Structures are given as structure tokens and as C-alpha cells.
N, C-alpha and C positions, 0 to 999 in steps of 0.2 A: 460578560463581565470586564473582558478586555476592552470593548468599545465604551462601557459605563451604561449599557442598558440594563445590567443585574447588578445588585449589591454584591461585594464580595463579602462573605461571611467570616473568612479568616484568612490568613497569610497575606504576604506583600505582593503587589504588582508594581514593578519597576519599567518603565520606558524612558530609554535613553538615560539611564542612571538617576532617574527622578522617580520618587514615590507616587504614584498616580491613584491610590485607593479613593481618595476623596474629591478626585478632580471632576469636574463635569465633562460630560462626552466632548462638548466643543474644545476643551484645552487639551485633549490627551493627544492629539496628532495622529489619530487613527482614521483608517478609510476602509470601508467596508464594501465588497463585492458580493451581492447576493445570488442566491440560485436562480431567482425569477427575474434578473436584471434591474426590476424597478425602476425603469425609464420614465420620464415624465411623457406620455403620449402625444401631448399637444404641443410639444417643444420640438425643434430640429435638434440634430445631434450637436451643432455648435451650441445652442443654447443649453442643451443638456449638460455638457462638457463644462461650460462656463458658470452653471448656475449657483455652486456653492462659492466661487469667487466674488460673484456680485454679492452673495448675502454677506461674505466677509469685507465688503467696502472697497475693493480693489478698483481702479481706474479702469476705463474701457480699454486703453491702450494696452494695459499690463495683461488685462483678460484675453484678450485677442492673441497676444503673443503665446502665452501659455498654451492657450487651446490650439494653435496653429503648431507648436511644438509637439505636443501629446499626438495630436492628429498625424503627425509626419511618423513618429515613431511607430504608431499602431497601423499605419495605412488607411487612414480613414479621411484623407484630404478630399477625395471625391464623394464623399459621403456627408459633408458638413451640413448640406443643406436639406438634406432628407428627413424624415420624421421615423420613428420607431417602426412603424406598421409598414413602412417600406424596405425594411431591413432583414436580413436574414438572421437566423439564431446566432450563427459567429460572429456576425457583424454586431448585432447586439450587444454580445458579450463584450467586445472589445471596446464598445461605447461605455460600457459599464466599468471596465478596467481603466479606460481613460478618464472617467469621472473621478475614480479614485485617485489617479496618478497626478492628476492636475493640482491635487491639493497638496502636492510633496509631502506625505505623510512621514512618518518615523516608523510605523507599521502599517502592513497590508494584512486586512482580515478577509480571506475569501472562504463562503461558506457554500461548499458544493457548487462551485460555478459552471461546471461543465456538465451536470447532471441532466440537462434538458437537450443536450446536443445528441446528435447520432453517432455511433461509434468512430467513423472515419472523422467526422468534425472534431471530436473529443481529443482524438491522437493529434491533429494539427493544432488545437488550441493549447494541449500540453505543452508541446515545443514553444509555442509563442509565450506562454507564461513562464518558461523555463530561461528563455532567453530574456525576456523582460526583467526576471528577477536579477539575473546574474549583471546585466547592464546597469540597473539603478541601483543594486548593493542594498536594497531596502529590508529589513526584517519581515518576512512574510508567515503567516500562520494561516495554514490551509485544512478545513476540514472536510474529509470525503470517506464514504464508505467503499469507495473505489481504490482497492488495495494497489492497482496497477499504477493510478495517480499518485498514490503515497509513495511507491518504491521508486519511480521514475523523477519525481519532483524533489523529494525530501533530502536534505542533509541529515536531520535527525526526526524520525518516527516516533512520536507518542500513541499506543494503542491503547483505547480506552475501553472499557467493560463496565457496564451498569454505573457511569458516573466516577469510575475510578481507573487510575493508571494500571495496565496489566504489565506495560513494559516500556522503556525509553532506550533508544539506541540508533545506530546509523541502520539503513536499510539492510547492509550486509550482516550487521550484528543480529538484528531482529530475524532475518531470514536464517541464518547458520546456527544462532544461540536463543531460540525461542526460550522465554523464561517458564513458560508454563503451557499446558495443552491447549490452552484457548488461543494463545497467540501463533502456536505452531499450525492449528488449524485455520488460522483466520489468514495468515500470510502465506503465498503460494497459490499458485493455480495452475493445473488442478491443485486441491489442497491437499495435505500430508495424510497419509493413510494410517489408521491406526489399528492395532490388533492388541486384545487383553490378553494377558497371561500372569505367569508367576515367575520369581527367580529360582533357578536351580543351582546348586553348588555340585560341582564334580572336579575333583583333584585339584581343589584350589581355584578353580576357574568357575566365573560366574556365567550362566547361560539364561538366556530369557526362553520360556517355555509355554508353546499353546499348542496343544494337540500333538500332531506329528512335528510342527516346526520347533526345531532348536537353534537358537542364535546365541553364538558366542560373544560374550560382551568384553571390550577392551579394558583390562584394569588400569590403565592411564586414563581413560575417560571415567569410567564409573567405578565408583568406592563406596564403600559402606553399605553394600547391598546385603541383603538377609535373605535365605533361604525360605520360601514360602510367601514372600513378599509379593502381593499383588500390584502389578505395573501394566503400564501399556506401552508398547513399542510403536514408535514413529517412523515412518519410510516415506521419503518424497517420491512421486510418481518416478522422477527421472533416474532414483537411485534403484530402480526395478527394471534390470536391463534385459531384453530378450535376445535370446542366443543369436549371435550373428548380425546385430543391429546396433550400430554406435560402439564406441570403444566399452570393451566389457572392463568392470571394477577389478582390480588387481587384488583386492580384498573380499572375495565374494563367495557368497552361500547360494548354490544352486537349489532351484525349486521347480517342478513340474506345475503348470495350471492351466485350467481350461479358460479359453477367451468367451465370454458370453456376450459381450456386445463390444463395437469399436466406434470410435468417432474420428473420422479423416478430416483433418486441419490443414491438409496441404503439405505444410513443411514437416508435419509430423504426425502421428496417430495414437490417439488414446485408445489402450486397452483395458476393457473391465474384466478383471479375473477373481479368481477366488483362492485364497491363501489361509490355511487353517482354519476353514469355514467362514472366513470374512470377505467380503468384497473389498477389492482393493484396485487402484488405477496404475497402469504401468505406461510409460512413454515411450513410443518407439520413434527416434530420432530420423530413421530412415524409413519413411513409411512405404507399405506393401499392402496388397490385399490379404486380409486375414479372414478365414471363414468362420462362421459362428460355430462354437463347440471346439474349434481346433485345440488341441492341446501343445502348449509350448514350453521349451525351458528359459527359465528366468534366472538371472543373477542378482542376488540382492547384495548391493554394496554396504557390507556390514560396518565398514569402517566410517559411515555416513550416518546411520541409524541414532535414532534419539529414544530417551527412555524418560517416562513420566509416572511420578507417584500416583495409584488410583485412586487413591483417597482425596489428596489435595490438588492432583492436577500440576504439581510443580516439576520442572525438569530435575532430573536425577543425575545428567552428566556434569562433569566438572571441567569441561575444556571443550574447544570448538571440535567440529565435526573433520574428519581428515579430507583433504582434497586428493583425490585418487584419480 
């Protein structure tokens, strides 16, 4: 819809302060970078970069200057006479980005541009895109299913679910204050752990109760909770701290849990454990060998737990989590 390929059913699209709903695509000054590169296979890199400029009627000297400038920025000078078949995936993606840049658009539209690349190259290209965006200072709308790309590249994240907006916010806001259970489970790797239970009241204090697990809830963060209310408790893996590994939270609840599986990631180890009959993942920041079925003591950072209504999935906290 932003590019003009689909009709906007309602609402207003403003580009550079100008209403663009009824503008044809060629007048919107947007440039798309596709997932599949969409390069012309019979053209050299030079001709691919300059194709849209030739269509716009620019003089050959001006086209050559713009192509050379973009090639220098993206490190494509030595590849200008090659065809796409003779380029690597990362080189092809840089050419696709250059073809968008050379048009000097007001808006860049990136449609999952890194999904065809291997993990190492995706990481390198993320940095290139971020440096490029900061250098050009052009509004960029980036669609991705990869939350790492979203968290590392975005100033503002719009989390979509079934064609509707689930939450809008900065990466830190979306991570620390998810608006609902869907966002909480989508943002974060590994995802947030969820345990279903109910609210209990004791001596004016609210508790989350699930089997033998009883978690006191901060009255500053959680208000208007009713006894017997069905809820889901959300705990991120980094907030379940194995005893003796990493800095234990100052506001902690100790639990004993058996370890069923481990994933050694080099700088950390993920421990798959059972809490209140529910499988959960804990993150060990200082990895060591853990035997299957070994039972460890964990400290749950209760100052950083999240609470969600069981029916609607909406967050019930009234303030950000505590950093301890």
C-alpha cells in the first residue's frame, strides 16, 4: 500500500508531508528492496543500478555519476561489470539496495531482504543496512519475521498479528513492557516462559498461584487483581537464574527444578526445566556441564515477572519491570 501496489481502503498515507493515497507509484518516491533481489539477470551490476535512472530520462553522464557514488558507498566498484549470476548472495543484496538508493527516495521499503542469506551474512548485512540508514537518514520501513533484525535495526517496532497492530514502541519498550501475551512470546529469544494459574489474596497482598508455586506480586506494578482471577505468569529465561551462575536478583524467589535438556551455545547454556508442572527455559550466563536430570536451585527475579489476563491475553502490569 505504501508503494502504491495495493489500494488503501481507509486512512491517510503521508509521505514527506504530502497526502499520497491517490498518487501513482512512480510519483511516491519510494524504493523497494525485495527478498528475492529481483535483479535483471542479463544486465551487469552497472546497468542494474542505472536502469531506473535511464527510464526517468536522466542524461548518461548524470547516471554514471550516481551509479559510481552508490557503488562506492556499498563497496561495489570492483563488481560493476559482473552479472548477477557471478555474485554472491550478499553482493546481490547490496546491488538491490544500491538500485533503491540511486533513486534517492523519500522512503525505503525493505521486504525481508536478508531471509535468503546464511546466518553469518545476515549479521554482516544487518550492520551494513544500519550504517547505511544512519548515513542517508531516509525513512525506512523494514518487514521481517526475524525479531533479531527488528530489535537491532528499528527505532520503532510495529508488531503485527493477523493484519492488526498488536503493539507499537521502541525495541526496549516492546521487550520490557509487552502489551499482551502474543507480543511477550514473540519478542525475546528464547521466548518468554508462561505458567497458567490464578490470583490469591493473603493479608492484603496478591500472589500468583500455580500448584506449589506461589509468587508475590508487587502492588506498585499490579493493581485491581481479583482473587480467583485466571492469569498467566510470564518469566523471561534470563530472569530464572541458576544458583551460583551470574548475578542473582536481589528480589528473588528460590525454586528447585530438575533439568531435562541443555543447549550449549558457547557464551551461555539454556536449561530446560520444569516449574509448577510446566516446561520452562532458564539461561545460564556462565556455562558449565549440567547432567541430564540434575536438580538445581534457581532464583526467579520476581521484580521482572509479567502478568497477563487468561481470557484476553492483555498485560495486567501498570509499570515497567524493575531492573535489578
